[in-house]
MDAnalysis code that builds the backbone (N, CA, C; Angstrom):
import MDAnalysis as mda
import numpy as np

u = mda.Universe.empty(264, n_residues=88, atom_resindex=np.repeat(np.arange(88), 3), trajectory=True)
u.add_TopologyAttr("name", ["N", "CA", "C"] * 88)
u.add_TopologyAttr("resid", np.arange(1, 89))
u.add_TopologyAttr("resname", ["MET", "GLY", "PRO", "PHE", "SER", "GLY", "HIS", "MET", "LEU", "GLN", "HIS", "ILE", "LEU", "LEU", "MET", "ASN", "ALA", "LEU", "ALA", "PRO", "LEU", "VAL", "VAL", "GLY", "ILE", "ALA", "ARG", "HIS", "GLN", "GLY", "ILE", "GLY", "CYS", "SER", "ARG", "ARG", "GLN", "TRP", "PRO", "LEU", "ALA", "THR", "VAL", "LEU", "GLN", "LEU", "VAL", "LEU", "LEU", "TRP", "MET", "TRP", "HIS", "ALA", "PRO", "PRO", "ALA", "PHE", "ASP", "ALA", "ALA", "MET", "GLY", "ASP", "PRO", "THR", "VAL", "MET", "GLY", "ALA", "MET", "HIS", "LEU", "SER", "LEU", "LEU", "ALA", "SER", "ALA", "CYS", "TRP", "PHE", "TRP", "LEU", "SER", "VAL", "PHE", "SER"])
u.atoms.positions = np.array([
    [-14.564, 9.898, -14.966],
    [-13.334, 9.236, -14.558],
    [-13.352, 7.819, -15.134],
    [-12.270, 7.452, -15.809],
    [-12.170, 6.130, -16.395],
    [-11.759, 5.083, -15.375],
    [-11.763, 3.805, -15.788],
    [-11.426, 2.739, -14.838],
    [-9.992, 2.840, -14.309],
    [-9.049, 3.243, -15.145],
    [-7.668, 3.344, -14.678],
    [-7.511, 4.504, -13.697],
    [-8.178, 5.624, -13.970],
    [-8.129, 6.772, -13.047],
    [-8.726, 6.400, -11.698],
    [-9.847, 5.697, -11.729],
    [-10.466, 5.247, -10.483],
    [-9.570, 4.296, -9.721],
    [-8.886, 3.429, -10.456],
    [-7.950, 2.478, -9.847],
    [-6.802, 3.228, -9.158],
    [-6.262, 4.230, -9.822],
    [-5.170, 5.008, -9.235],
    [-5.662, 5.805, -8.023],
    [-6.877, 6.314, -8.081],
    [-7.438, 7.023, -6.932],
    [-7.551, 6.089, -5.728],
    [-7.929, 4.845, -5.964],
    [-7.985, 3.864, -4.878],
    [-6.611, 3.694, -4.236],
    [-5.569, 3.583, -5.066],
    [-4.212, 3.442, -4.527],
    [-3.815, 4.654, -3.699],
    [-4.101, 5.827, -4.206],
    [-3.733, 7.055, -3.494],
    [-4.428, 7.106, -2.138],
    [-5.717, 6.796, -2.121],
    [-6.451, 6.827, -0.856],
    [-5.957, 5.758, 0.109],
    [-5.692, 4.551, -0.388],
    [-5.206, 3.477, 0.479],
    [-3.832, 3.787, 1.062],
    [-2.912, 4.217, 0.203],
    [-1.516, 4.353, 0.607],
    [-1.205, 5.682, 1.275],
    [-1.990, 6.713, 0.988],
    [-1.653, 8.045, 1.496],
    [-2.705, 8.655, 2.402],
    [-3.817, 7.980, 2.594],
    [-4.839, 8.461, 3.525],
    [-5.161, 7.392, 4.568],
    [-5.556, 6.206, 4.106],
    [-5.937, 5.152, 5.048],
    [-4.729, 4.627, 5.828],
    [-3.609, 4.382, 5.151],
    [-2.429, 3.830, 5.836],
    [-1.949, 4.742, 6.969],
    [-1.781, 6.058, 6.746],
    [-1.366, 6.904, 7.875],
    [-2.386, 6.920, 9.017],
    [-3.673, 6.834, 8.673],
    [-4.704, 6.784, 9.707],
    [-4.585, 5.501, 10.535],
    [-4.413, 4.372, 9.870],
    [-4.238, 3.091, 10.560],
    [-2.994, 3.126, 11.438],
    [-1.921, 3.688, 10.904],
    [-0.665, 3.767, 11.660],
    [-0.822, 4.690, 12.869],
    [-1.549, 5.785, 12.714],
    [-1.781, 6.671, 13.851],
    [-2.505, 5.952, 14.971],
    [-3.492, 5.150, 14.621],
    [-4.214, 4.358, 15.623],
    [-3.285, 3.323, 16.250],
    [-2.479, 2.650, 15.429],
    [-1.551, 1.635, 15.934],
    [-0.522, 2.258, 16.873],
    [0.000, 3.422, 16.515],
    [0.996, 4.076, 17.374],
    [0.382, 4.497, 18.699],
    [-0.880, 4.898, 18.662],
    [-1.584, 5.274, 19.892],
    [-1.684, 4.071, 20.836],
    [-1.681, 2.870, 20.268],
    [-1.762, 1.650, 21.071],
    [-0.376, 1.065, 21.354],
    [0.665, 1.815, 21.051],
    [2.013, 1.406, 21.410],
    [2.743, 0.580, 20.372],
    [2.193, 0.452, 19.164],
    [2.853, -0.326, 18.114],
    [3.805, 0.602, 17.366],
    [5.024, 0.166, 17.162],
    [6.005, 0.971, 16.444],
    [7.046, 0.097, 15.791],
    [7.967, 0.738, 15.112],
    [9.098, 0.025, 14.515],
    [10.263, 1.004, 14.427],
    [11.375, 0.525, 13.954],
    [12.566, 1.354, 13.855],
    [12.449, 2.355, 12.713],
    [12.896, 3.565, 12.979],
    [12.925, 4.600, 11.946],
    [13.847, 4.199, 10.795],
    [14.828, 3.360, 11.094],
    [15.785, 2.949, 10.067],
    [15.192, 1.978, 9.041],
    [13.962, 1.541, 9.249],
    [13.340, 0.608, 8.315],
    [12.713, 1.299, 7.101],
    [12.639, 2.626, 7.101],
    [11.958, 3.303, 6.006],
    [12.548, 3.018, 4.629],
    [13.879, 2.865, 4.465],
    [14.361, 2.547, 3.112],
    [13.840, 1.192, 2.609],
    [13.823, 0.184, 3.490],
    [13.305, -1.124, 3.083],
    [11.813, -1.058, 2.785],
    [11.078, -0.318, 3.599],
    [9.641, -0.174, 3.369],
    [9.374, 0.554, 2.052],
    [10.192, 1.531, 1.734],
    [10.053, 2.266, 0.479],
    [10.319, 1.355, -0.708],
    [11.394, 0.574, -0.620],
    [11.725, -0.355, -1.705],
    [10.606, -1.376, -1.894],
    [10.067, -1.892, -0.788],
    [8.973, -2.858, -0.896],
    [7.770, -2.242, -1.600],
    [7.413, -1.017, -1.239],
    [6.291, -0.355, -1.911],
    [6.536, -0.219, -3.406],
    [7.735, 0.200, -3.772],
    [8.048, 0.363, -5.195],
    [7.998, -0.963, -5.936],
    [8.564, -2.002, -5.334],
    [8.546, -3.328, -5.967],
    [7.105, -3.807, -6.148],
    [6.287, -3.655, -5.117],
    [4.895, -4.097, -5.220],
    [4.131, -3.290, -6.270],
    [4.341, -1.988, -6.310],
    [3.655, -1.178, -7.320],
    [4.047, -1.609, -8.731],
    [5.330, -1.822, -8.968],
    [5.781, -2.279, -10.284],
    [5.260, -3.678, -10.587],
    [5.340, -4.568, -9.607],
    [4.899, -5.942, -9.821],
    [3.408, -5.993, -10.156],
    [2.589, -5.307, -9.349],
    [1.140, -5.359, -9.555],
    [0.688, -4.653, -10.827],
    [1.502, -3.743, -11.336],
    [1.108, -3.029, -12.542],
    [1.790, -3.547, -13.794],
    [2.521, -4.649, -13.674],
    [2.995, -5.350, -14.868],
    [1.752, -5.905, -15.562],
    [1.719, -5.894, -16.885],
    [0.489, -6.272, -17.594],
    [-0.164, -7.584, -17.148],
    [0.557, -8.688, -16.955],
    [-0.149, -9.917, -16.555],
    [-0.816, -9.801, -15.177],
    [-0.115, -9.216, -14.215],
    [-0.677, -9.084, -12.867],
    [-1.826, -8.084, -12.863],
    [-1.662, -6.979, -13.573],
    [-2.719, -5.968, -13.625],
    [-3.984, -6.529, -14.273],
    [-3.808, -7.249, -15.392],
    [-4.964, -7.855, -16.062],
    [-5.655, -8.864, -15.149],
    [-4.870, -9.650, -14.424],
    [-5.460, -10.622, -13.490],
    [-6.246, -9.909, -12.402],
    [-5.705, -8.818, -11.880],
    [-6.390, -8.072, -10.822],
    [-7.668, -7.428, -11.342],
    [-7.627, -6.900, -12.545],
    [-8.818, -6.256, -13.101],
    [-9.909, -7.278, -13.424],
    [-9.517, -8.533, -13.630],
    [-10.482, -9.553, -13.990],
    [-10.986, -10.403, -12.834],
    [-10.374, -10.272, -11.659],
    [-10.739, -11.133, -10.533],
    [-10.730, -10.313, -9.240],
    [-11.884, -10.173, -8.597],
    [-11.946, -9.377, -7.371],
    [-11.036, -9.895, -6.253],
    [-10.794, -11.201, -6.211],
    [-9.902, -11.748, -5.183],
    [-8.473, -11.278, -5.406],
    [-8.037, -11.282, -6.654],
    [-6.679, -10.810, -6.975],
    [-6.584, -9.308, -6.718],
    [-7.646, -8.574, -7.053],
    [-7.652, -7.129, -6.780],
    [-7.561, -6.882, -5.273],
    [-8.248, -7.684, -4.485],
    [-8.167, -7.559, -3.032],
    [-6.762, -7.826, -2.529],
    [-6.105, -8.838, -3.104],
    [-4.719, -9.140, -2.721],
    [-3.802, -7.975, -3.081],
    [-4.052, -7.364, -4.234],
    [-3.256, -6.198, -4.641],
    [-3.416, -5.085, -3.613],
    [-4.646, -4.742, -3.313],
    [-4.887, -3.632, -2.395],
    [-4.384, -3.943, -0.990],
    [-4.571, -5.158, -0.542],
    [-4.101, -5.530, 0.796],
    [-2.583, -5.460, 0.892],
    [-1.880, -5.957, -0.119],
    [-0.414, -5.920, -0.075],
    [0.105, -4.487, -0.154],
    [-0.540, -3.661, -0.963],
    [-0.112, -2.262, -1.049],
    [-0.423, -1.503, 0.236],
    [-1.577, -1.791, 0.844],
    [-1.912, -1.153, 2.118],
    [-0.935, -1.578, 3.214],
    [-0.608, -2.864, 3.264],
    [0.328, -3.351, 4.286],
    [1.701, -2.714, 4.120],
    [2.193, -2.635, 2.890],
    [3.514, -2.028, 2.683],
    [3.483, -0.542, 3.009],
    [2.377, 0.129, 2.699],
    [2.259, 1.556, 3.037],
    [2.194, 1.746, 4.550],
    [1.518, 0.843, 5.245],
    [1.473, 0.938, 6.710],
    [2.871, 0.786, 7.297],
    [3.645, -0.165, 6.786],
    [5.013, -0.337, 7.270],
    [5.824, 0.932, 7.011],
    [5.687, 1.504, 5.813],
    [6.398, 2.733, 5.473],
    [6.026, 3.858, 6.452],
    [4.726, 4.116, 6.622],
    [4.296, 5.215, 7.473],
    [4.660, 4.950, 8.944],
    [4.600, 3.714, 9.365],
    [4.987, 3.399, 10.738],
    [6.457, 3.735, 10.966],
    [7.302, 3.403, 10.001],
    [8.732, 3.718, 10.150],
    [8.979, 5.222, 10.072],
    [8.229, 5.929, 9.240],
    [8.393, 7.385, 9.129],
    [7.944, 8.073, 10.423],
    [6.835, 7.653, 10.994],
    [6.301, 8.278, 12.195],
    [7.053, 7.869, 13.468],
    [7.887, 6.826, 13.390],
    [8.584, 6.350, 14.598],
    [9.716, 7.279, 14.988],
])
């Protein structure tokens, strides 16, 4: 597996495995949001994915672990918002 494949696998696991798990725990503790927020959450995820994968941002993330952490944290947060709205 090359570096880009590994990077995409990280995104898939963060956004489609970890985020729903975090949201399930949050919902169990009474945290929720409006179901009507899913379109905004979807748009935010798409904007962040495009923004972070533009060549300058992607190169910065690949070259600096702090920037990579910011990328993953922002994508995880937007995925959590999306899944929270879907599960509500």
